[in-house]
C-alpha positions in Angstrom: 0.0 0.0 0.1 1.3 3.4 -0.8 1.9 6.1 1.7 -0.9 8.4 0.4 -3.5 5.6 0.4 -2.7 4.6 4.0 -3.0 8.5 4.9 -6.3 8.6 3.2 -7.3 5.4 5.0 -6.2 7.0 8.3 -8.2 10.2 7.6 -11.3 8.0 7.1 -10.7 6.3 10.4 -10.4 9.5 12.1 -14.0 10.3 11.0 -15.0 7.3 13.2 -13.5 9.3 16.0 -16.0 12.0 15.2 -18.8 9.7 15.2 -17.8 8.2 18.7 -17.7 11.7 20.1 -21.1 12.7 18.7 -22.5 9.4 20.3 -20.9 10.3 23.5 -22.2 13.9 23.5 -25.6 12.8 22.7 -25.5 10.3 25.5 -24.2 12.9 28.0 -26.9 15.5 27.3 -29.8 13.0 27.0 -28.8 11.5 30.5 -28.6 15.0 32.1 -32.0 16.0 30.7 -33.6 12.7 31.9 -32.0 13.4 35.4 -33.1 16.9 35.7 -36.6 15.7 34.6 -36.7 13.3 37.4 -35.1 15.5 40.1 -35.2 19.2 39.3 -33.5 20.2 42.6 -30.3 18.3 41.5 -29.9 20.5 38.4 -26.8 22.4 39.6 -24.9 19.4 40.7 -25.8 17.5 37.5 -24.9 20.3 35.2 -21.4 20.7 36.5 -20.5 17.1 35.7 -22.3 17.3 32.4 -20.0 20.1 31.2 -16.9 18.3 32.6 -18.0 15.1 30.6 -18.8 17.1 27.5 -15.2 18.7 27.6 -13.6 15.4 27.9 -15.6 13.9 25.1 -15.1 16.9 22.9 -11.3 16.6 23.5 -11.4 13.2 21.8 -13.0 14.6 18.8 -10.3 17.5 18.7 -7.5 14.9 18.8 -9.0 13.1 16.0 -9.3 16.3 14.1 -5.7 17.2 14.8 -4.5 13.6 13.7 -6.7 14.0 10.4 -4.9 17.2 9.5 -1.5 15.5 10.4 -2.3 12.6 8.0 -3.8 15.1 5.3 -0.2 16.8 5.3 1.4 13.4 4.7 -0.8 12.7 1.7 
C-alpha cells in the first residue's frame, strides 16, 4: 500500500472518532435532561458534571481532527 493511500485510510478512520464523540455527547446530554426531569433540584450538581464530561468527550474529537490534519499533510 502506498503512503498516500494509507494516509487517506487513516483520515477516514479519524472520521470514526468524530462519530464516537457525537454519540458520547448525545448520551451525556440525554442523560442530563432525563436526570433533571426526574429530580429538578439536582440540576446544579448534575450540570457541573455534564459540562466536564462534554469537555472530555469533545477533546477526543479534537484529537481526531488534529490527527486527520496531520495525515492530510502526509498525503
